[in-house]
Structures are given as C-alpha cells and as structure tokens.
N, C-alpha and C positions, 0 to 999 in steps of 0.2 A: 579712119574718118571720125572727126569728134562732131556731134549733133550736139548742140543745146535748145532746148525745146523752152521758149518760156511760157506764161501763162497768158490767159487770153485777157485782154483789156476791155475796158469799157461795158458794154450791157451784154456779152457774151457772144455777140455777131460777127467780132473782128476773127480770123482766124489765129491760131497760134503762130507768134513770132517763133523762127527756126533759122539758126545760125551754123552752119555749117562750114568747118575748118579743115582742108587737106592736110595730112600731116604727113610730111615725107622725108620723115628723119630716118635716113640710111645708114646701118653702122657699116657694111660693107657691101662691094659688089658681088652680088651671086653668081652673074655672070661670067666675071672674071674668074671667081673661085671654081666655078665648074669648069672652065677651059683649063685653067691651072689643075685641077683634079683629073684630068684625063692623061695630061701629058705626065703628071708622077706616075702613073697607073702603070703605063707603060715602061716605066723603068723600074717597077717592081723592087721586091726587098733584097734581092740577090745584087752582089757586086757585079757579076758576070751578066750582062748585059748583050745580048746578039744586035748584028747590025741592024736588022728589020727592026727592033726594040727602039733602038736608039735614033733611027730614021723617024720614026712614028712620035718618037718622043719629041724631037727637034722640031717637026710641022706643028705639032700640037704647041709648045711653045711659041711658035711664031704667030699662031695664031691666036693666043692668048694676048701677045704682045699688040696684036692687029685689035683685038676685041677690045683691051684697055683702052688703045686710042680713041675706038668709036663711043665707046663708054661716056669718055671724058668727052667727046668734041660734039658729042649729043647733049652735053650737060644733062644727063640722068644720073650722075653722082658728081659730088667734088672729088678731084684727085686726090683726097687722103682716104677716099673709100676704096677705092682701085689698089693703093698703096697697101692698107690693112688688108686688101683682099689676096694679096701674095703673099704677105707674111703671113698671114692665116690659116691659108692652104700650104705651106710650106712645114709650118707648126704642125699640122695634121698631119702630113705625109709622115714627118720624124717621129710623131707619138706613134702614129700607126706601124711603122717599123718595128 
C-alpha cells in the first residue's frame, strides 16, 4: 500500500490529506506455485519413481490445475501470472535437481 500524506491546509485546523492507493501488481501466483512445488516434490530427483509417488504427484498436478483455474476465475491474478507460476515452478524444480 502506498500512502501519500499531504501538508495541512489553511490555518492548521484541517487534518492532513491522505491518499492511499492499493498496489496489487503480482508477478506470479504463489498459490499455484505452492501446489506445483508439492507435485514436483513427490517426483523426487531419481528417475525411479514408485507407483505411490506417481499417484500422489498426479493428484497434486490435478489439484494444481484446479487451483490455477480457481485463481483465474476469482480474478485474484491475471492468466499470465498463473502461466508464469507454472514456468517458474518447473524452472526451480529443474534447477534444484
């Protein structure tokens, strides 16, 4: 939140002017990225993934898709914010390997 406090006007009896503007410039969706990081964490670093891990990962990816659609439909983020979260999550996962 940005707040710009102006000077008192007149004889000093008026309260200071305050203009507050909410800044909601979001780079990516943290909710989507959290769901995706959970899905990637079940995959692990090894190429050998058990069926249980694969099932958990698929469930998390499904929930991440639902989360993405909910975030977009609630108009909390722009679509590009959600897409960037998917790309950033994959990049962080690959970088961490």
